[in-house]
C-alpha positions as CSV (number, residue, x, y, z in Angstrom):
1,X,15.7,-10.4,17.9
2,X,13.6,-7.5,16.7
3,X,10.0,-7.2,16.6
4,X,8.4,-8.6,13.5
5,X,6.6,-5.8,11.6
6,X,4.5,-6.3,8.3
7,X,3.5,-2.8,6.9
8,X,1.4,-4.1,4.0
9,X,-2.0,-5.2,5.2
10,X,-5.5,-3.9,4.1
11,X,-8.9,-4.0,5.5
12,X,-12.3,-4.4,4.1
13,X,-14.7,-2.3,6.7
14,X,-18.3,-3.1,6.4
15,X,-19.1,0.5,7.7
16,X,-17.8,1.8,4.4
17,X,-20.2,0.0,2.2
18,X,-22.2,2.3,0.1
19,X,-20.7,5.5,1.2
20,X,-19.3,6.3,-2.2
21,X,-22.6,6.7,-3.8
22,X,-23.2,4.9,-7.0
23,X,-19.5,3.7,-7.0
24,X,-20.2,1.5,-3.9
25,X,-18.4,-0.2,-2.5
26,X,-20.8,-3.1,-2.2
27,X,-20.6,-6.8,-1.3
28,X,-22.3,-8.8,-4.2
29,X,-23.2,-12.4,-3.1
30,X,-23.4,-15.1,-5.8
31,X,-25.6,-18.2,-6.2
32,X,-22.6,-20.5,-5.6
33,X,-21.9,-19.0,-2.1
34,X,-19.1,-16.9,-3.2
35,X,-19.0,-13.1,-3.2
36,X,-17.5,-10.2,-5.1
37,X,-16.8,-6.6,-4.0
38,X,-18.1,-4.1,-6.5
39,X,-16.5,-0.6,-6.9
40,X,-18.2,1.1,-10.0
41,X,-18.0,-1.3,-12.9
42,X,-15.2,-3.5,-11.3
43,X,-16.0,-6.7,-9.4
44,X,-13.3,-8.2,-7.4
45,X,-13.6,-11.9,-6.1
46,X,-13.3,-12.1,-2.4
47,X,-10.8,-14.8,-2.2
48,X,-7.6,-15.5,-0.1
49,X,-4.6,-17.6,-0.6
50,X,-6.2,-20.1,1.7
51,X,-9.7,-20.0,0.0
52,X,-9.4,-23.5,-1.9
53,X,-8.2,-25.3,1.1
54,X,-11.0,-23.7,3.4
55,X,-13.7,-24.4,0.9
56,X,-13.1,-28.1,1.1
57,X,-14.0,-28.0,4.7
58,X,-16.2,-25.0,5.2
59,X,-17.8,-24.4,2.0
60,X,-17.9,-21.4,-0.3
61,X,-20.2,-19.1,1.7
62,X,-18.7,-20.0,5.1
63,X,-15.2,-19.4,3.6
64,X,-16.2,-16.0,2.3
65,X,-17.8,-15.0,5.6
66,X,-14.6,-16.0,7.3
67,X,-12.6,-13.8,4.9
68,X,-14.6,-10.8,5.5
69,X,-14.4,-11.2,9.4
70,X,-10.7,-11.6,9.1
71,X,-10.6,-8.3,7.3
72,X,-12.7,-6.4,9.5
73,X,-12.3,-7.8,13.1
74,X,-9.2,-6.7,14.9
75,X,-9.4,-9.6,17.4
76,X,-9.5,-12.1,14.7
77,X,-6.3,-10.5,13.0
78,X,-4.5,-10.4,16.3
79,X,-5.2,-14.1,16.8
80,X,-3.9,-14.8,13.2
81,X,-0.7,-12.7,13.8
82,X,-0.1,-14.5,16.9
83,X,-0.4,-17.9,14.8
84,X,2.2,-16.9,12.3
85,X,4.4,-14.8,14.6
86,X,3.8,-11.2,13.5
87,X,4.2,-8.8,16.2
88,X,3.0,-5.6,14.5
89,X,1.0,-4.9,11.4
90,X,0.6,-1.5,9.5
91,X,-2.9,-1.3,8.1
92,X,-4.5,0.7,5.3
93,X,-8.1,0.8,3.9
94,X,-8.4,-1.4,0.7
95,X,-6.4,-0.1,-2.0
96,X,-9.3,0.0,-4.6
97,X,-11.1,2.6,-2.3
98,X,-9.2,5.8,-3.0
99,X,-12.1,7.2,-5.0
100,X,-10.1,9.9,-6.6
101,X,-12.8,10.4,-9.4
102,X,-16.0,10.8,-7.4
103,X,-17.6,14.0,-6.3
104,X,-15.4,15.8,-3.8
105,X,-17.9,16.0,-0.9
106,X,-18.7,12.1,-1.2
107,X,-14.8,11.5,-1.2
108,X,-14.2,13.8,1.8
109,X,-17.0,12.0,3.8
110,X,-15.7,8.5,2.7
111,X,-12.0,9.2,3.6
112,X,-12.9,10.9,6.9
113,X,-15.0,7.8,7.9
114,X,-12.3,5.3,6.7
115,X,-9.6,7.2,8.8
116,X,-11.8,7.2,11.9
117,X,-12.4,3.5,11.5
118,X,-8.8,2.8,10.9
119,X,-8.0,4.6,14.2
120,X,-10.7,2.8,16.0
121,X,-9.5,-0.5,14.8
122,X,-5.9,0.1,16.1
123,X,-7.1,1.3,19.4
124,X,-8.3,-2.4,19.8
125,X,-4.7,-3.5,20.1
126,X,-2.5,-0.3,20.0
127,X,0.8,-2.3,20.5
128,X,-0.1,-4.6,17.5
129,X,-1.4,-2.1,14.9
130,X,-0.7,1.3,13.3
131,X,-2.4,2.8,10.3
132,X,-1.9,4.8,7.3
133,X,-4.5,7.4,6.4
134,X,-6.0,8.2,3.0
135,X,-6.9,11.7,1.6
136,X,-9.6,12.9,-0.8
137,X,-6.9,14.3,-3.2
138,X,-9.6,15.7,-5.8
139,X,-9.8,18.6,-3.2
140,X,-6.5,19.7,-1.9
141,X,-7.9,22.1,0.7
142,X,-10.0,19.3,2.2
143,X,-6.8,16.9,2.0
144,X,-4.8,19.5,4.0
145,X,-7.5,19.6,6.7
146,X,-7.8,15.6,6.6
147,X,-4.0,15.4,6.7
148,X,-3.9,17.4,10.0
149,X,-6.8,15.6,11.5
150,X,-5.2,12.2,10.6
151,X,-2.0,13.2,12.3
152,X,-4.0,14.0,15.4
153,X,-5.8,10.5,15.0
154,X,-2.3,8.9,15.2
155,X,-1.7,8.0,11.6
156,X,1.9,6.8,11.0
157,X,2.0,7.3,7.4
158,X,-0.1,8.4,4.4
159,X,-1.5,5.9,1.8
160,X,-1.8,7.2,-1.8
161,X,-2.4,5.5,-5.0
162,X,0.3,5.3,-7.7
163,X,-1.5,7.2,-10.4
164,X,-4.7,9.3,-11.3
165,X,-4.9,11.2,-8.1
166,X,-7.9,13.2,-8.9
167,X,-6.4,15.7,-11.4
168,X,-2.8,15.1,-10.2
169,X,-0.1,12.6,-10.5
170,X,2.9,12.1,-7.9
171,X,5.0,14.7,-9.6
172,X,2.4,17.5,-9.6
173,X,3.6,20.6,-7.8
174,X,0.2,21.0,-6.3
175,X,0.8,18.0,-4.1
176,X,4.1,19.3,-2.8
177,X,2.6,21.1,0.2
178,X,0.8,18.1,1.4
179,X,4.1,16.0,1.0
180,X,5.9,18.6,2.9
181,X,3.5,18.6,5.8
182,X,3.8,14.8,5.8
183,X,7.5,14.9,5.9
184,X,7.7,17.6,8.6
185,X,5.5,15.4,10.7
186,X,7.7,12.4,10.2
187,X,5.0,10.5,8.2
188,X,6.2,8.6,5.2
189,X,4.4,8.4,1.9
190,X,3.1,4.8,1.3
191,X,2.5,4.3,-2.4
192,X,0.1,1.5,-3.4
193,X,-1.2,0.7,-7.0
194,X,-4.8,0.4,-7.9
195,X,-6.6,-1.0,-11.0
196,X,-6.4,1.5,-14.0
197,X,-10.0,0.4,-14.6
198,X,-11.1,2.7,-11.6
199,X,-9.4,5.5,-13.1
200,X,-11.5,5.1,-16.3
201,X,-9.3,2.8,-18.4
202,X,-10.5,-0.3,-20.2
203,X,-10.1,-3.5,-18.1
204,X,-7.4,-5.8,-19.2
205,X,-8.0,-9.6,-19.4
206,X,-4.7,-10.8,-18.1
207,X,-2.7,-7.8,-16.9
208,X,-4.7,-6.6,-13.9
209,X,-2.9,-6.6,-10.5
210,X,-0.5,-9.2,-11.9
211,X,1.2,-6.8,-14.2
212,X,-0.3,-3.4,-13.8
213,X,0.6,-3.2,-10.1
214,X,4.4,-3.7,-10.4
215,X,4.2,-1.4,-13.5
216,X,2.4,1.2,-11.4
217,X,5.0,0.9,-8.5
218,X,7.7,1.5,-11.1
219,X,5.9,4.5,-12.5
220,X,5.5,5.9,-9.0
221,X,9.3,6.0,-8.3
222,X,10.1,7.4,-11.7
223,X,7.5,10.1,-11.2
224,X,8.7,11.1,-7.8
225,X,12.3,11.3,-8.9
226,X,12.3,12.7,-12.4
227,X,9.2,14.9,-11.8
228,X,11.0,16.9,-9.1
229,X,9.1,15.8,-6.0
230,X,12.0,14.4,-4.2
231,X,13.9,17.6,-4.7
232,X,11.1,19.9,-3.6
233,X,10.4,17.8,-0.4
234,X,14.0,16.7,0.6
235,X,13.0,15.1,3.8
236,X,10.2,13.0,2.3
237,X,10.7,9.3,2.8
238,X,8.6,6.9,0.5
239,X,7.4,3.3,0.8
240,X,6.7,1.4,-2.5
241,X,4.5,-1.7,-2.3
242,X,5.0,-4.9,-4.5
243,X,8.8,-4.9,-4.4
244,X,9.3,-1.6,-6.0
245,X,8.0,-3.0,-9.3
246,X,10.5,-3.2,-12.1
247,X,12.7,-0.5,-10.6
248,X,15.6,-2.7,-9.2
249,X,15.9,-4.5,-12.7
250,X,15.5,-1.6,-15.1
251,X,16.9,1.4,-13.1
252,X,19.9,1.6,-15.4
253,X,17.4,2.0,-18.2
254,X,15.8,4.9,-16.5
255,X,19.0,6.7,-15.9
256,X,20.0,6.3,-19.5
257,X,16.8,7.7,-20.8
258,X,16.6,10.5,-18.1
259,X,19.6,12.0,-19.8
260,X,17.8,12.7,-23.0
261,X,14.4,13.3,-21.4
262,X,13.5,17.0,-21.7
263,X,11.0,16.7,-18.8
264,X,13.5,15.4,-16.2
265,X,13.5,17.7,-13.4
266,X,15.8,15.8,-11.0
267,X,18.7,18.0,-10.0
268,X,21.0,15.2,-8.9
269,X,22.2,11.8,-10.1
270,X,19.2,9.6,-10.0
271,X,20.8,7.0,-7.6
272,X,21.3,9.6,-4.9
273,X,17.5,9.6,-4.2
274,X,17.2,5.9,-3.7
275,X,18.1,5.9,0.0
276,X,14.8,7.7,0.6
277,X,12.9,4.9,-0.9
278,X,12.0,1.7,0.9
279,X,10.6,-1.3,-0.9
280,X,8.6,-4.2,0.4
281,X,9.8,-7.8,-0.1
282,X,6.8,-9.1,-2.1
283,X,9.0,-10.7,-4.7
284,X,7.7,-14.3,-5.4
285,X,10.9,-15.4,-7.2
286,X,13.9,-16.0,-4.7
287,X,16.6,-15.0,-7.1
288,X,14.8,-11.7,-7.9
289,X,14.2,-11.2,-4.1
290,X,17.9,-11.5,-3.4
291,X,18.8,-9.1,-6.1
292,X,16.3,-6.6,-4.6
293,X,18.1,-6.7,-1.3
294,X,21.5,-6.7,-2.8
295,X,20.6,-3.8,-5.1
296,X,18.6,-1.6,-2.5
297,X,20.5,-2.6,0.5
298,X,18.9,-4.4,3.5
299,X,18.4,-0.9,5.3
300,X,15.8,-0.1,2.5
301,X,13.7,-3.3,2.4
302,X,10.9,-4.3,4.7
303,X,8.4,-7.1,5.1
304,X,5.1,-6.1,3.4
305,X,3.4,-9.1,2.1
306,X,-0.2,-8.0,1.2
307,X,-1.4,-10.0,4.2
308,X,-4.3,-12.2,3.1
309,X,-4.5,-10.6,-0.4
310,X,-4.5,-12.1,-3.8
311,X,-0.8,-12.3,-4.0
312,X,-0.1,-12.7,-0.4
313,X,2.8,-14.9,0.7
314,X,4.7,-15.3,4.2
315,X,6.9,-12.3,4.0
316,X,9.0,-13.4,6.9
317,X,9.7,-16.9,5.3
318,X,10.7,-15.1,2.3
319,X,13.8,-13.9,4.2
320,X,14.7,-17.5,4.9
321,X,15.6,-18.0,1.2
322,X,18.1,-15.1,1.3
323,X,21.8,-14.8,2.0
324,X,21.5,-12.4,5.0
325,X,23.4,-11.5,8.3
326,X,21.3,-11.6,11.5
327,X,21.6,-7.9,11.5
328,X,20.2,-7.7,7.9
329,X,17.5,-10.0,8.6
330,X,16.5,-8.0,11.9
331,X,16.5,-4.9,9.7
332,X,14.2,-6.2,7.0
333,X,11.9,-8.1,9.4
334,X,11.2,-5.1,11.8
335,X,14.0,-2.7,12.5
336,X,13.6,-0.6,9.2
337,X,9.8,-0.4,9.7
338,X,10.2,0.7,13.4
339,X,12.6,3.4,12.6
340,X,10.7,4.7,9.5
341,X,7.3,4.6,11.1
342,X,8.5,5.8,14.6
343,X,7.1,2.7,16.4
């Protein structure tokens, strides 16, 4: 039996509050005992998948306090992992805290502090945690320095947003030297969406993480392939959160339109790039989840269930619904991640 490894788990670290200037982040307590996290003009309710049940016995404020502690205290998270049978977790800073649009010096300080805190968090239980670092991509020279520093800190991957990376996108040639350094060091690129609102777009009433995030995951894959990044950095491996978005179900459409798209820079048939992509299994419908594994292959899927996030589910229980051999189940539940992140 392989180790169980979940590579999609974020933190909310109290030491980062206020470090992005007027953008926050900031915890706002409400009169009803609940709280929200403010980043710029965006307020996110601090809830978990267990909040409603907890509130029945603990009350709203105690439930929120429990939530915050579980996101910042490694001892609490290790105890939770023991309870649910997770051996190892890959952690990142909260995915709303890229801060690609703030003043560069603020962003540099913020991401340096975040990476130091992630490394410190992992030191509390080095056999149970590994981390992926973030970079201040609005300043590429600073990002190169922070990437070198993150590698020395022990980062096992680099965590980036899916869009609006300062002045850049995932296909931007300016990012290719950074991606090449990551790849040469054996660090995968972990791409995670973040709300369009934080990049200056108008908020949506119903889309939000529900639809924006899988859309952004799809855009990320398309940008990396058609934009030429995967050719420019041929040893780069990429992890895509939220099940790869719509990619497994609409890739044929992407291939068809790539034939007539004058901006397509891919040098090979698009499917030849897929072995370098890895998708998590955070697909809530079992039929679609089975198709993800059938289409990608069990060697390119891993458990990444956005632990305790809004859409979190038991990623290991998700495997029980699927038609898998023991070898395939072991690959998804841990072996793929162990190989990819050199655990």
